[in-house]
N, CA, C and O atoms as a DFTB+ gen file, in Angstrom:
588 C
 N C O
     1  1     195.121     194.823     -22.834
     2  2     195.186     193.833     -21.778
     3  2     194.875     194.455     -20.419
     4  3     194.334     193.777     -19.545
     5  1     195.197     195.693     -20.233
     6  2     194.910     196.323     -18.948
     7  2     193.405     196.324     -18.686
     8  3     192.974     196.195     -17.540
     9  1     192.624     196.464     -19.720
    10  2     191.175     196.468     -19.561
    11  2     190.679     195.142     -19.007
    12  3     189.804     195.120     -18.142
    13  1     191.234     194.027     -19.500
    14  2     190.836     192.710     -18.995
    15  2     191.193     192.574     -17.523
    16  3     190.400     192.082     -16.720
    17  1     192.381     193.011     -17.185
    18  2     192.817     192.941     -15.793
    19  2     191.832     193.720     -14.925
    20  3     191.409     193.250     -13.869
    21  1     191.484     194.890     -15.377
    22  2     190.551     195.728     -14.640
    23  2     189.193     195.066     -14.529
    24  3     188.583     195.102     -13.461
    25  1     188.700     194.460     -15.604
    26  2     187.369     193.861     -15.579
    27  2     187.311     192.653     -14.653
    28  3     186.323     192.469     -13.942
    29  1     188.364     191.819     -14.653
    30  2     188.343     190.657     -13.767
    31  2     188.408     191.085     -12.302
    32  3     187.698     190.543     -11.455
    33  1     189.251     192.044     -12.019
    34  2     189.349     192.502     -10.629
    35  2     188.065     193.213     -10.214
    36  3     187.629     193.115      -9.067
    37  1     187.472     193.926     -11.157
    38  2     186.203     194.598     -10.867
    39  2     185.103     193.575     -10.608
    40  3     184.325     193.715      -9.665
    41  1     185.044     192.557     -11.442
    42  2     184.052     191.501     -11.253
    43  2     184.278     190.775      -9.926
    44  3     183.323     190.390      -9.251
    45  1     185.518     190.595      -9.566
    46  2     185.847     189.953      -8.290
    47  2     185.341     190.810      -7.121
    48  3     184.767     190.287      -6.165
    49  1     185.555     192.110      -7.204
    50  2     185.086     193.013      -6.147
    51  2     183.560     193.044      -6.057
    52  3     182.994     193.057      -4.964
    53  1     182.913     193.055      -7.199
    54  2     181.444     193.037      -7.224
    55  2     180.930     191.776      -6.553
    56  3     179.980     191.820      -5.771
    57  1     181.556     190.660      -6.860
    58  2     181.135     189.381      -6.278
    59  2     181.369     189.367      -4.769
    60  3     180.561     188.817      -4.021
    61  1     182.452     189.961      -4.325
    62  2     182.721     190.044      -2.881
    63  2     181.615     190.841      -2.184
    64  3     181.150     190.468      -1.107
    65  1     181.209     191.930      -2.809
    66  2     180.140     192.751      -2.213
    67  2     178.816     191.994      -2.176
    68  3     178.061     192.095      -1.209
    69  1     178.543     191.239      -3.232
    70  2     177.324     190.419      -3.248
    71  2     177.355     189.409      -2.117
    72  3     176.352     189.194      -1.437
    73  1     178.508     188.794      -1.919
    74  2     178.648     187.789      -0.863
    75  2     178.453     188.429       0.503
    76  3     177.821     187.843       1.382
    77  1     178.995     189.637       0.687
    78  2     178.801     190.336       1.960
    79  2     177.321     190.606       2.210
    80  3     176.822     190.391       3.315
    81  1     176.625     191.076       1.180
    82  2     175.187     191.334       1.311
    83  2     174.430     190.050       1.620
    84  3     173.556     190.024       2.487
    85  1     174.774     188.988       0.902
    86  2     174.108     187.703       1.133
    87  2     174.371     187.190       2.541
    88  3     173.479     186.632       3.181
    89  1     175.583     187.377       3.018
    90  2     175.925     186.928       4.371
    91  2     175.104     187.675       5.404
    92  3     174.581     187.069       6.339
    93  1     174.989     188.973       5.244
    94  2     174.178     189.771       6.170
    95  2     172.721     189.342       6.094
    96  3     172.051     189.214       7.118
    97  1     172.235     189.119       4.881
    98  2     170.856     188.670       4.693
    99  2     170.621     187.322       5.366
   100  3     169.598     187.118       6.021
   101  1     171.558     186.414       5.205
   102  2     171.427     185.085       5.811
   103  2     171.432     185.187       7.327
   104  3     170.667     184.496       8.000
   105  1     172.285     186.038       7.863
   106  2     172.331     186.223       9.321
   107  2     171.001     186.759       9.845
   108  3     170.494     186.283      10.861
   109  1     170.443     187.739       9.159
   110  2     169.159     188.296       9.619
   111  2     168.045     187.270       9.489
   112  3     167.183     187.168      10.362
   113  1     168.060     186.509       8.394
   114  2     167.046     185.462       8.230
   115  2     167.181     184.389       9.309
   116  3     166.184     183.873       9.816
   117  1     168.413     184.064       9.648
   118  2     168.648     183.059      10.675
   119  2     168.146     183.556      12.034
   120  3     167.527     182.803      12.787
   121  1     168.417     184.823      12.340
   122  2     167.913     185.399      13.593
   123  2     166.387     185.432      13.617
   124  3     165.759     185.136      14.634
   125  1     165.812     185.795      12.488
   126  2     164.353     185.824      12.378
   127  2     163.773     184.425      12.560
   128  3     162.739     184.248      13.206
   129  1     164.442     183.447      11.991
   130  2     163.991     182.065      12.100
   131  2     164.062     181.586      13.556
   132  3     163.145     180.920      14.037
   133  1     165.139     181.923      14.246
   134  2     165.265     181.553      15.662
   135  2     164.163     182.208      16.488
   136  3     163.572     181.583      17.369
   137  1     163.901     183.457      16.192
   138  2     162.858     184.194      16.911
   139  2     161.496     183.537      16.681
   140  3     160.712     183.384      17.618
   141  1     161.217     183.153      15.447
   142  2     159.946     182.490      15.134
   143  2     159.831     181.141      15.830
   144  3     158.752     180.773      16.296
   145  1     160.933     180.403      15.903
   146  2     160.919     179.113      16.601
   147  2     160.641     179.311      18.095
   148  3     159.877     178.560      18.702
   149  1     161.270     180.325      18.669
   150  2     161.041     180.609      20.094
   151  2     159.584     181.001      20.341
   152  3     158.957     180.549      21.299
   153  1     159.066     181.844      19.462
   154  2     157.679     182.274      19.598
   155  2     156.730     181.083      19.456
   156  3     155.752     180.970      20.195
   157  1     157.017     180.220      18.528
   158  2     156.190     179.027      18.325
   159  2     156.236     178.125      19.561
   160  3     155.211     177.592      19.986
   161  1     157.405     177.965      20.119
   162  2     157.549     177.145      21.320
   163  2     156.736     177.734      22.477
   164  3     156.069     177.004      23.209
   165  1     156.795     179.038      22.632
   166  2     156.027     179.715      23.689
   167  2     154.533     179.496      23.482
   168  3     153.808     179.199      24.431
   169  1     154.074     179.642      22.239
   170  2     152.652     179.448      21.948
   171  2     152.201     178.009      22.231
   172  3     151.128     177.782      22.790
   173  1     153.025     177.062      21.842
   174  2     152.671     175.656      22.077
   175  2     152.649     175.355      23.578
   176  3     151.757     174.656      24.061
   177  1     153.626     175.880      24.308
   178  2     153.634     175.693      25.764
   179  2     152.398     176.326      26.408
   180  3     151.787     175.760      27.314
   181  1     152.052     177.503      25.919
   182  2     150.875     178.193      26.449
   183  2     149.607     177.386      26.156
   184  3     148.719     177.290      27.003
   185  1     149.526     176.812      24.962
   186  2     148.373     175.996      24.594
   187  2     148.264     174.777      25.513
   188  3     147.176     174.448      25.985
   189  1     149.374     174.119      25.761
   190  2     149.370     172.954      26.649
   191  2     148.910     173.339      28.056
   192  3     148.100     172.649      28.676
   193  1     149.441     174.444      28.535
   194  2     149.069     174.912      29.871
   195  2     147.571     175.235      29.937
   196  3     146.899     174.899      30.912
   197  1     147.070     175.877      28.910
   198  2     145.663     176.259      28.872
   199  2     144.764     175.021      28.804
   200  3     143.723     174.974      29.459
   201  1     145.163     174.026      28.018
   202  2     144.390     172.778      27.920
   203  2     144.371     172.066      29.271
   204  3     143.345     171.517      29.671
   205  1     145.502     172.074      29.971
   206  2     145.536     171.464      31.311
   207  2     144.574     172.178      32.261
   208  3     143.912     171.529      33.071
   209  1     144.490     173.500      32.169
   210  2     143.551     174.253      33.013
   211  2     142.106     173.863      32.697
   212  3     141.281     173.708      33.598
   213  1     141.817     173.708      31.411
   214  2     140.455     173.318      31.015
   215  2     140.109     171.948      31.592
   216  3     139.017     171.739      32.120
   217  1     141.053     171.024      31.483
   218  2     140.795     169.667      31.986
   219  2     140.553     169.686      33.495
   220  3     139.674     168.974      33.982
   221  1     141.305     170.474      34.232
   222  2     141.116     170.562      35.683
   223  2     139.752     171.160      36.020
   224  3     139.067     170.701      36.934
   225  1     139.367     172.202      35.261
   226  2     138.065     172.831      35.521
   227  2     136.929     171.887      35.149
   228  3     135.879     171.879      35.791
   229  1     137.153     171.079      34.087
   230  2     136.104     170.146      33.681
   231  2     135.875     169.086      34.760
   232  3     134.750     168.625      34.949
   233  1     136.921     168.708      35.455
   234  2     136.794     167.726      36.536
   235  2     135.942     168.282      37.681
   236  3     135.148     167.565      38.289
   237  1     136.129     169.574      37.956
   238  2     135.375     170.172      39.062
   239  2     134.024     170.716      38.605
   240  3     133.173     171.047      39.431
   241  1     133.832     170.804      37.321
   242  2     132.563     171.296      36.776
   243  2     132.737     172.675      36.167
   244  3     133.384     173.549      36.743
   245  1     132.160     172.850      35.016
   246  2     132.302     174.104      34.274
   247  2     130.972     174.388      33.595
   248  3     130.300     173.473      33.118
   249  1     130.597     175.660      33.556
   250  2     129.337     175.946      32.869
   251  2     129.575     176.130      31.375
   252  3     130.718     176.218      30.927
   253  1     128.505     176.186      30.620
   254  2     128.573     176.184      29.159
   255  2     129.298     177.425      28.628
   256  3     130.076     177.318      27.680
   257  1     129.062     178.582      29.214
   258  2     129.678     179.817      28.715
   259  2     131.198     179.792      28.902
   260  3     131.950     180.215      28.025
   261  1     131.628     179.297      30.043
   262  2     133.077     179.185      30.247
   263  2     133.679     178.179      29.253
   264  3     134.756     178.407      28.703
   265  1     132.982     177.083      29.037
   266  2     133.447     176.079      28.093
   267  2     133.569     176.666      26.688
   268  3     134.556     176.410      25.997
   269  1     132.577     177.451      26.257
   270  2     132.616     178.075      24.937
   271  2     133.792     179.058      24.841
   272  3     134.497     179.105      23.833
   273  1     133.988     179.841      25.911
   274  2     135.115     180.795      25.908
   275  2     136.453     180.065      25.807
   276  3     137.319     180.452      25.022
   277  1     136.619     179.010      26.603
   278  2     137.852     178.214      26.536
   279  2     138.021     177.611      25.147
   280  3     139.110     177.654      24.575
   281  1     136.965     177.062      24.617
   282  2     137.009     176.410      23.307
   283  2     137.342     177.418      22.206
   284  3     138.153     177.129      21.326
   285  1     136.722     178.595      22.251
   286  2     137.016     179.640      21.261
   287  2     138.481     180.074      21.354
   288  3     139.165     180.235      20.343
   289  1     138.933     180.257      22.575
   290  2     140.316     180.693      22.763
   291  2     141.295     179.640      22.239
   292  3     142.280     179.978      21.583
   293  1     141.027     178.384      22.524
   294  2     141.904     177.304      22.049
   295  2     141.906     177.251      20.518
   296  3     142.959     177.054      19.912
   297  1     140.756     177.421      19.896
   298  2     140.711     177.379      18.422
   299  2     141.480     178.558      17.816
   300  3     142.174     178.400      16.811
   301  1     141.353     179.730      18.427
   302  2     142.114     180.894      17.948
   303  2     143.608     180.652      18.131
   304  3     144.409     180.959      17.248
   305  1     143.971     180.105      19.271
   306  2     145.373     179.806      19.549
   307  2     145.932     178.791      18.553
   308  3     147.080     178.908      18.126
   309  1     145.128     177.802      18.184
   310  2     145.565     176.813      17.197
   311  2     145.780     177.455      15.824
   312  3     146.715     177.097      15.108
   313  1     144.912     178.404      15.459
   314  2     145.092     179.114      14.178
   315  2     146.393     179.915      14.190
   316  3     147.139     179.929      13.211
   317  1     146.647     180.574      15.303
   318  2     147.889     181.360      15.421
   319  2     149.105     180.452      15.325
   320  3     150.097     180.796      14.683
   321  1     149.023     179.291      15.967
   322  2     150.143     178.339      15.918
   323  2     150.350     177.844      14.486
   324  3     151.489     177.725      14.034
   325  1     149.265     177.555      13.772
   326  2     149.391     177.124      12.377
   327  2     150.030     178.208      11.515
   328  3     150.875     177.915      10.669
   329  1     149.625     179.467      11.731
   330  2     150.217     180.573      10.982
   331  2     151.710     180.687      11.272
   332  3     152.515     180.916      10.369
   333  1     152.066     180.523      12.540
   334  2     153.483     180.580      12.897
   335  2     154.267     179.430      12.280
   336  3     155.397     179.620      11.833
   337  1     153.684     178.253      12.253
   338  2     154.348     177.103      11.619
   339  2     154.558     177.390      10.132
   340  3     155.622     177.101       9.584
   341  1     153.539     177.959       9.484
   342  2     153.672     178.322       8.064
   343  2     154.767     179.376       7.868
   344  3     155.538     179.305       6.911
   345  1     154.830     180.352       8.778
   346  2     155.875     181.377       8.692
   347  2     157.262     180.761       8.857
   348  3     158.201     181.125       8.150
   349  1     157.377     179.835       9.786
   350  2     158.665     179.169      10.008
   351  2     159.080     178.408       8.755
   352  3     160.233     178.495       8.333
   353  1     158.154     177.665       8.158
   354  2     158.463     176.911       6.938
   355  2     158.851     177.849       5.798
   356  3     159.794     177.583       5.052
   357  1     158.113     178.944       5.674
   358  2     158.393     179.919       4.622
   359  2     159.781     180.530       4.817
   360  3     160.547     180.663       3.863
   361  1     160.097     180.898       6.056
   362  2     161.409     181.469       6.341
   363  2     162.531     180.459       6.105
   364  3     163.616     180.825       5.653
   365  1     162.273     179.209       6.407
   366  2     163.286     178.182       6.164
   367  2     163.546     178.015       4.666
   368  3     164.685     177.812       4.246
   369  1     162.482     178.101       3.865
   370  2     162.661     178.021       2.408
   371  2     163.459     179.214       1.897
   372  3     164.350     179.064       1.061
   373  1     163.131     180.399       2.408
   374  2     163.855     181.600       1.998
   375  2     165.316     181.492       2.400
   376  3     166.207     181.848       1.629
   377  1     165.562     181.002       3.608
   378  2     166.927     180.827       4.090
   379  2     167.685     179.824       3.223
   380  3     168.851     180.033       2.889
   381  1     167.019     178.752       2.869
   382  2     167.637     177.731       2.020
   383  2     168.001     178.305       0.652
   384  3     169.088     178.045       0.135
   385  1     167.094     179.083       0.071
   386  2     167.366     179.702      -1.223
   387  2     168.506     180.714      -1.117
   388  3     169.347     180.813      -2.010
   389  1     168.523     181.457      -0.024
   390  2     169.601     182.430       0.179
   391  2     170.949     181.733       0.310
   392  3     171.961     182.225      -0.188
   393  1     170.957     180.597       0.974
   394  2     172.204     179.829       1.087
   395  2     172.660     179.312      -0.274
   396  3     173.857     179.271      -0.556
   397  1     171.714     178.920      -1.109
   398  2     172.068     178.476      -2.461
   399  2     172.680     179.626      -3.261
   400  3     173.690     179.453      -3.943
   401  1     172.059     180.791      -3.168
   402  2     172.578     181.965      -3.885
   403  2     173.970     182.316      -3.367
   404  3     174.872     182.633      -4.142
   405  1     174.132     182.255      -2.051
   406  2     175.424     182.559      -1.440
   407  2     176.494     181.594      -1.938
   408  3     177.604     182.013      -2.266
   409  1     176.168     180.314      -1.995
   410  2     177.159     179.335      -2.455
   411  2     177.487     179.541      -3.938
   412  3     178.638     179.377      -4.343
   413  1     176.492     179.898      -4.746
   414  2     176.752     180.186      -6.163
   415  2     177.677     181.393      -6.298
   416  3     178.586     181.407      -7.128
   417  1     177.429     182.401      -5.469
   418  2     178.283     183.585      -5.502
   419  2     179.703     183.258      -5.053
   420  3     180.664     183.836      -5.560
   421  1     179.837     182.335      -4.107
   422  2     181.173     181.901      -3.680
   423  2     181.910     181.250      -4.854
   424  3     183.096     181.496      -5.071
   425  1     181.200     180.430      -5.591
   426  2     181.806     179.768      -6.754
   427  2     182.214     180.805      -7.796
   428  3     183.306     180.731      -8.360
   429  1     181.332     181.773      -8.047
   430  2     181.656     182.833      -9.008
   431  2     182.898     183.606      -8.560
   432  3     183.769     183.934      -9.365
   433  1     182.956     183.886      -7.264
   434  2     184.107     184.615      -6.740
   435  2     185.399     183.834      -6.980
   436  3     186.415     184.410      -7.368
   437  1     185.356     182.544      -6.752
   438  2     186.550     181.715      -7.000
   439  2     186.939     181.756      -8.471
   440  3     188.122     181.823      -8.807
   441  1     185.942     181.716      -9.342
   442  2     186.225     181.774     -10.783
   443  2     186.874     183.106     -11.136
   444  3     187.873     183.137     -11.854
   445  1     186.309     184.214     -10.635
   446  2     186.869     185.528     -10.961
   447  2     188.268     185.681     -10.377
   448  3     189.138     186.284     -11.006
   449  1     188.490     185.149      -9.197
   450  2     189.838     185.209      -8.620
   451  2     190.813     184.439      -9.494
   452  3     191.908     184.913      -9.794
   453  1     190.401     183.251      -9.897
   454  2     191.263     182.417     -10.738
   455  2     191.573     183.124     -12.062
   456  3     192.725     183.174     -12.494
   457  1     190.547     183.663     -12.690
   458  2     190.758     184.360     -13.961
   459  2     191.619     185.607     -13.773
   460  3     192.430     185.949     -14.634
   461  1     191.438     186.270     -12.657
   462  2     192.235     187.457     -12.364
   463  2     193.705     187.072     -12.187
   464  3     194.594     187.769     -12.676
   465  1     193.957     185.977     -11.497
   466  2     195.338     185.504     -11.311
   467  2     195.961     185.130     -12.653
   468  3     197.100     185.497     -12.943
   469  1     195.208     184.401     -13.463
   470  2     195.702     184.021     -14.795
   471  2     195.998     185.266     -15.622
   472  3     197.025     185.350     -16.296
   473  1     195.089     186.223     -15.560
   474  2     195.260     187.455     -16.323
   475  2     196.503     188.219     -15.854
   476  3     197.240     188.770     -16.672
   477  1     196.730     188.250     -14.558
   478  2     197.917     188.934     -14.032
   479  2     199.185     188.246     -14.509
   480  3     200.160     188.915     -14.852
   481  1     199.183     186.929     -14.535
   482  2     200.349     186.185     -15.035
   483  2     200.590     186.496     -16.499
   484  3     201.731     186.686     -16.919
   485  1     199.514     186.551     -17.279
   486  2     199.646     186.870     -18.704
   487  2     200.191     188.279     -18.892
   488  3     201.019     188.516     -19.772
   489  1     199.736     189.200     -18.079
   490  2     200.217     190.585     -18.181
   491  2     201.704     190.641     -17.838
   492  3     202.471     191.348     -18.494
   493  1     202.105     189.903     -16.822
   494  2     203.527     189.857     -16.474
   495  2     204.351     189.273     -17.615
   496  3     205.434     189.774     -17.915
   497  1     203.853     188.229     -18.246
   498  2     204.555     187.636     -19.394
   499  2     204.701     188.663     -20.511
   500  3     205.764     188.799     -21.116
   501  1     203.613     189.380     -20.769
   502  2     203.652     190.378     -21.849
   503  2     204.636     191.496     -21.503
   504  3     205.356     191.977     -22.378
   505  1     204.673     191.907     -20.250
   506  2     205.623     192.949     -19.848
   507  2     207.057     192.470     -20.033
   508  3     207.914     193.215     -20.509
   509  1     207.309     191.219     -19.653
   510  2     208.658     190.665     -19.828
   511  2     209.030     190.615     -21.303
   512  3     210.152     190.955     -21.678
   513  1     208.089     190.192     -22.134
   514  2     208.353     190.128     -23.577
   515  2     208.631     191.526     -24.118
   516  3     209.551     191.710     -24.915
   517  1     207.852     192.499     -23.695
   518  2     208.075     193.884     -24.143
   519  2     209.445     194.377     -23.704
   520  3     210.166     195.011     -24.474
   521  1     209.793     194.080     -22.463
   522  2     211.108     194.493     -21.978
   523  2     212.220     193.816     -22.770
   524  3     213.228     194.442     -23.097
   525  1     212.033     192.549     -23.073
   526  2     213.034     191.837     -23.868
   527  2     213.147     192.453     -25.261
   528  3     214.246     192.631     -25.785
   529  1     212.004     192.773     -25.848
   530  2     212.013     193.397     -27.186
   531  2     212.720     194.741     -27.124
   532  3     213.530     195.065     -27.993
   533  1     212.410     195.522     -26.094
   534  2     213.053     196.837     -25.950
   535  2     214.557     196.666     -25.754
   536  3     215.356     197.389     -26.350
   537  1     214.935     195.701     -24.915
   538  2     216.365     195.448     -24.687
   539  2     217.063     194.986     -25.959
   540  3     218.174     195.424     -26.255
   541  1     216.413     194.100     -26.713
   542  2     216.992     193.634     -27.977
   543  2     217.140     194.779     -28.970
   544  3     218.155     194.894     -29.658
   545  1     216.119     195.618     -29.034
   546  2     216.182     196.776     -29.941
   547  2     217.308     197.720     -29.520
   548  3     218.028     198.268     -30.354
   549  1     217.436     197.890     -28.223
   550  2     218.484     198.759     -27.707
   551  2     219.862     198.178     -28.028
   552  3     220.765     198.903     -28.446
   553  1     220.017     196.860     -27.830
   554  2     221.285     196.210     -28.135
   555  2     221.589     196.282     -29.625
   556  3     222.732     196.527     -30.012
   557  1     220.587     196.073     -30.461
   558  2     220.795     196.162     -31.906
   559  2     221.200     197.578     -32.300
   560  3     222.084     197.780     -33.132
   561  1     220.542     198.540     -31.691
   562  2     220.867     199.934     -31.986
   563  2     222.298     200.239     -31.545
   564  3     223.028     200.959     -32.226
   565  1     222.676     199.697     -30.429
   566  2     224.017     199.898     -29.906
   567  2     225.069     199.298     -30.851
   568  3     226.088     199.921     -31.151
   569  1     224.791     198.072     -31.307
   570  2     225.721     197.427     -32.240
   571  2     225.763     198.155     -33.568
   572  3     226.823     198.264     -34.183
   573  1     224.621     198.656     -34.017
   574  2     224.602     199.388     -35.277
   575  2     225.401     200.690     -35.173
   576  3     226.054     201.095     -36.135
   577  1     225.351     201.332     -34.032
   578  2     226.115     202.570     -33.851
   579  2     227.626     202.266     -33.830
   580  3     228.434     203.033     -34.354
   581  1     227.979     201.136     -33.217
   582  2     229.389     200.752     -33.159
   583  2     229.880     200.318     -34.538
   584  3     230.975     200.669     -34.977
   585  1     229.027     199.542     -35.199
   586  2     229.459     198.957     -36.458
   587  2     229.310     199.867     -37.584
   588  3     229.635     199.508     -38.716
């Protein structure tokens, strides 16, 4: 029975360590996700500002080479923004999966704790029974010596 007690407590400790790792992983993913959102916001703001500059220059007149440069830059900026949006979506999926794993590990931890508690109660019962048996044997031996 001691082996079972050890295995449940060991499994409980392993699960706690997994949860700690998952928590750290989730925190880093969350920070990374916030950073990506901030970067995306900056890029979108920059794109808006740049488009406004183009519109102002177009009102006053712009030559073809400047127009091509502005247009090329805007298209490159749009590609970068799309890549960042894809990265944000990918990170959100990873974060979501990590949260699922974390919640599963929480459930496992509760199960191992419960089984460990049950096992400890059973061990206590067995110890009491052993003590009772030893006491009964001792009392019988005592009566046999007297009788």
